[in-house]
N, C-alpha and C positions, 0 to 999 in steps of 0.2 A: 613265942618266942617273940621280940618288937625288934623294927624295924623299922628306919627313915624312909624307904621307899621299896617299895614289892613292885614289880613289875611281871605281867604273864605275858606271856611268847618270846622266844629268843631269836628272833626273824632280824633281819637288818633296823627295824623299825627298835627291839629292844633290847638286845643287844650290845647294841652300840649306848643305847642311854643308860642301861646298866653298867659298862665301863668306864663310862663317863662320871656316871652318880661317884663311882668306886676313887676316881681322880680327885673328885671334892669331897671327899671323906665322909660321904653317907653309909650308911650302913645298910645292905642292900642285898637283898633278895630277889632270883630269877626263877620262874616258875616256866618249866616246859614241857608237853605232854609227850612230844614225840621227839621233834629235831633242835639240837640245839644247830645258831643259824638258819632255820625255817626252812621255809620254801624257796627262798631266793642262791641258796648255799646246796639245799641238797637235791632238787627238781627243779627249779626253775634258772634264775637270772644265770649262775655258773654251768650246772651241767647242759643246759642246751644250749650255749653258745663257746662252750666244748666240742659238742658234735658238729655244732656248724661251722667253726674253723676246719673240723676232718672235711668237711663236706665240701667245703671253697677250695681246699685242696686238693681235693680230689677232683673237682671240675678244672681248675689251675694246671692240671700237670697234663690235662689232654690237650692245655692247649705252648705246649713247651716248645714244641717246634716254631712256634714264635718268636723265640728267646735263641733259638738256633741251635736247640738243645735237639738231638736227634737217638731213634735206639727206643724210644718210647710207644709203643702200641696200642690204642685205646679199647683192643679189644684185651689185651691180658690184664688191664688195672682190674682191680676190686676194691668192693669195698667193705673192709674185714669191720662187719658189728659188733661182732661180740671186742674188739680191740678199743674199736672207738671205744664203745661204754666204760671198758676197762680204765682207759685212759682220760675219761672223763669223772670216773669215779674218784680216780687218784688224787685228782683235782682239787674237789670237792671235798675227799679225806681230809688233805695237806692244811687248808683253807678250816673247816672244822674245828680240828687240832689248834690250830692256830686262836678261834676265836675262844674254845676254853683256855685255852692257856693264859689268853692277857683277860677274863673272867677270873680266872682264880689270882691271876697276876697279884689284880685290883681287888681283892678283898673280897670279894661277890660271892654271895652262897649260892650253889647250884639245886635246885631242887625238881624230883621231875615226878610229873602225874598232874590230876585233870583238876582245879582250882575253880572254887566256889567263891563269889565276893560276896561278903556280908554284910550288914547292917551298920555292924560296928569298926568302921576301918580296920576289918579281918580279912583276911582268904584262908580259903580251907583247901588244905591238896589233902586227897585222900586222906582224911579224916584228921587231919593233922592242921590245928590252926595255928597261923600265926598273925602278926598285924603291923599296920603302918600308918603312919600320918601322908603320906602319899600313895596313893596306888595308880600305877600305868597299864591300862592293855593295851598289848602289842602283837594281837591275836591272829592279824592278816585276815586274807581271804581267800576263797579258795572256786575254781571256774564255777557259775550252775549247773546243775546235772542235765541230763540229756530227759528228754521226755519221755515217759515211762511207756511209750506206746512204739520208741526205738531198743527197749529193752532186747529182742532179738538180733542187733545188729552188734557187729566187732567190733563196739565201744571203747576206747583205751584213754582213759585220763590221763595226763603229762605227765606226771606222778609218776604212773606208771608204766609209761614207755620203757625204762631202761628194764622191766620183766624181759620184753619180748625179744623170743628168742632166733626170729627171722624178722625183715620186714618184706610185706606183701606188695603186691605191684599198683594196687590201687588203690587210694589214698585221698580220703575228704575229710579236711579239716571247718571244724565250725567256728566262727570269731567272728567278730569285727574290728580289733584292735593289733596293734604292733606284735605280741604274740605267735595272735593267729597265723600275720604273713610271714613273719620267722619260721615258724616250723612248715608252714606249705612251702617256702621257697628249699627248707632244708632237705625236703625229701623228693624235691624237683634236683638238684644238686646232685643227690645219688642215685638221679634216671629213673624216677619213678614217674608213673601219672597221676597229677593232683588236682584235686576239685577244691577249691573254696569258697564256704560258702558264710555268706554277713547274714544271720538273722536278722537284720532291721536297715533302716534307712539311713544309719549315722555310722557307717564305715568308717573308720580313721578318724573319728572326731575328735579334734582338739586338735590335729596340723592345722597348718597352713593348705587352702583351696589348691594354689601351687605346686606343693607336694604330694597331696592326697592326688590328682591326675595322676604326676609323673607316678607314685608308687603302682596305681591302675593299669596305666599302660605299659607298664614292666612287666606286670604280671602278662597282660596282653603277648606280650613280646616272647617270655618264657613259657609262653603254651600254658600256663595256669588257669584253668579256667575260674572265673569271677562269679559269684551269684550272688546277687545284692536283695535284702529283703525280702529273706525266703529262707522257710524251715523244713528238714523231711520230715515228710510225712508218716512214711512207715519202711519198712526194710522187708523184701522179699524178693529169695534167688538169687543173690547177691547182688541185687539193688537197690537205692536210696531212690525212694519217690518221690520230689519235688516240684509239685503240682503238678502237667502232664508231660512231664520231664522223668528220665529215668538214668541214673547214674551207677556204672559198677562198682561196689564197695569191698574191697579187702580190710578196709581198715579204716574206725571213725575218729578221730582224733576230735576229742573235747577242750576248745581255748572260748566257750564260751565267755559272756560279760562276769564280773566277777563279782562272790557273794560273799560280805562277811560273814566271817568267825567269830560269833557274841561271845563271851562265857557266860555261865550262870551267876545272876545277882540275886540276892534275898531286894534289894529294892531297883526295882525296875530302871533302866538307861532309856531313856529316850532315844527314837532312832529315829532319822529320817524316812523321806517317802521311799528312796531307793535299798532301805532296810541296813544301812550304817547307821554307828553309833552318832548323834549327834554331838559335835563340839562349838565351843565362841574359838575367840581370833587366838586363844590363850590354848587350845587344847583340851580344854575342861567339859567334862558332862555335867551333865544334870544333877549326880551326886556330888556332894561335898566332896574333896579332896583323891577324885576318880577324875586319869585323864583319859583320850585316847588317840593314841598315834600310827601312823602308816596305815594299809589298806583299808581295818577295821573299822576308819574313822570317814572312810571316801572321799577322803579329797585330793589323793591322787594313789596313781598304784603304782609307782616306781623305788626303786632301793634305798636310791641316794636321800630323795627327799624323810621318807619313813626315817633315817638317820638321823639327815638334819634335824626332822621334828624329834627326834630323841633327846638330841643335845639342846636341843633348847626347851625341853620343857624342864628338865637336869637343872638346867643356869636359870629359869624362872624358879626354879623351887626355894636353889639356891640365894635369891634377888638380884640376879641379874635382867634387868628389864631392858626387852630390845624387841620391835615391832619383825615378826617372823613373814618374809616376804614368799608371796604363793607365785609370784607370778615368773622369775629368772630362774630358771632353774634345769636343764635339759631334758628332753625329750630324748631317746634314741632307738635307732632302729638297726641289728645287727644282720643287715638284709649284703646282696653283692648287687649295687655299691651300698656301705652304709647310708641312714638317714638322720639326722638332728635336727633338732629346732629347739631357735629355745626364748624367750621374751615372747613380743605382743605377734599376733599373725595380720595379714592384711584386711583380713576381717573385722579382728577387735579395731583394728585404726579405723577403716572406713566410720563402724558403726559407735565410735568416740569422737568422731568429727577429727580428728589428726591429722592433717597437714603433710603429709610425709613423705619421701623417694624413695624409692627402689630400686639396687644398685646389683646389677650382675654381673659372676665373672666364670665363663666356662672354666674347665681342666682343659678341654682340650687346645689351651695356648698356655699352660705349664710345663715347665720342663720335666721336675720329677714326676710329676704324671706322665708323660709322654717313655723315661725309662722306665716307669714300673708298670708300664703295658694298663695303666689304671686310668683315661682320657673320659670314663663317663661321669657324667656330674658337673657342679658348678655353684657357685654361695653366692647368694643373696642376701642381702644388708638393708633393711630398713632403718631409714632413719628419720629426725625430723625436720621439716625441711627449715626452719627458722635458725636455729642450732645447731643442727646435725648431729646432734645426740645421736645414738644406737638404739632402736627399739624393739629391735628383735634380728632375728639372724637364723636363717636356714641352709643347708651345707648338704650336697648328695656328693658324696665322694669313697673311696675305697677307706678311710681313717677319717666318716667324720666322727664318730663317735669319741672320738680323741678332739678333734680339733674344735670341739665346739667350745671346749675348758679355755680357750683364748677368748671367745665371746661372751665365757660367763665373766671371766675376770677382766676383760674391761665393762665390760656392762656394769658387774657389783661397784664402778665407780665411777659411773656414767659417763661414759666414755664417748668420745666423740669421734667423728668420721675424719676430723681430721688427727686426733691421738690414732687411730690406726693407720690411718695413712705414714704418720712418720715414725711407727714403731718399726726398725730395723730387723727385716726378716730375713733368716740366711739361705744363700741360694747354693745349691739347687734344694728347696722344698715345696711340697704340698702348699703349706702354710703362707705359702709369700702371695696366695689368694685373698688373704685377707688385707694384704699390701693395695694389691691390686684395685678390691673392690671399694676401698678407704679412698686412693685417690678417684677412683672413677666416680665417687659419689659428690665432690666439687669442683673437679678438673678433668682429667684424662687419665685413666691407667696409662702405665706403663708401656704395656703389652696388647694391647687390644688395640 
């Protein structure tokens, strides 16, 4: 069968591209061998955030007396793992059904099976051959496997966490970036003993160094042991050996750096040094008519960028020419408190020798934060000294992952600190810290 577009992979990159393709009248097929919704919907973004939300509430209830609520005794509280998992799966199931509905609504053919890319603009799925002028690879990534010398360790992939019938006491998480910190904090919030092993010296790379210091100190405060630039060497008698140290380990959670899932192709796909599919700024691979978007290209590892890339490629196919902005997108961490960042970091601005100003405003001076009992955190705004253009924003706050969208909006239109200061914000709201930071950048914050 002949299509305009064949998309391989039905995660946030693939299914969004498919829906957009259907909307603009392209005859489209999407091939998925496992899950509609991909890692993000089935065991990544959505399910893990649901787990975190349950853990956050569990932890907050312990402090109900601070809000004038008596009669709750911590020794009676139980984190019901089975009910928590059921809630998470219910949310994922509902969203997955919604994705399938939207694909059907927009005339996208869903094909289940393993895809092999042919040399003649074709894709063979379990023996059935289809073809298209444009083929989009959106097969995603997965954590790198643990070393074989740890085969006897109690390893669990995040994908399989939901198969656990119970959660033991001593948890070790491996990984360098956001998901590893989120998972480590999840276990700590439900009263487990947690160690986080970052198996390189580039822990949290991509975040501003100010945020990295904050996260590192937060882990220390919460008594989550952080071991950087190390790797478990062996597992013996219930303990992991790391150099001269031994750590009790009942469960080893693999959140390692990600490895591309690359489909079989008759014409070899050119890869980067890190093993991802190499693309140009239009997401084109070395094979004519074949694109790669999302994790598999290694340009980012967040769902919203994968989706934006999918829309961009479909628009390009339809003749809508526009440069894809690779810098102004939010990076979110769903911890307690949440951490968000958009735009350039201090280090990037210094490296580019851009003259800038840092403005910081604390949540401790914000009325809504006090009301909610969430005064830990701040906003940092990096602005151009000459024109006041906002170049980067970093937020630590209970709802930072929602608040960062305001920064995304005004930075999209090259907003200045004057624009931010002159935007009327409702009171009392936590988002007022934007206005305060805006005023403080060129004059004086009202409440500082």
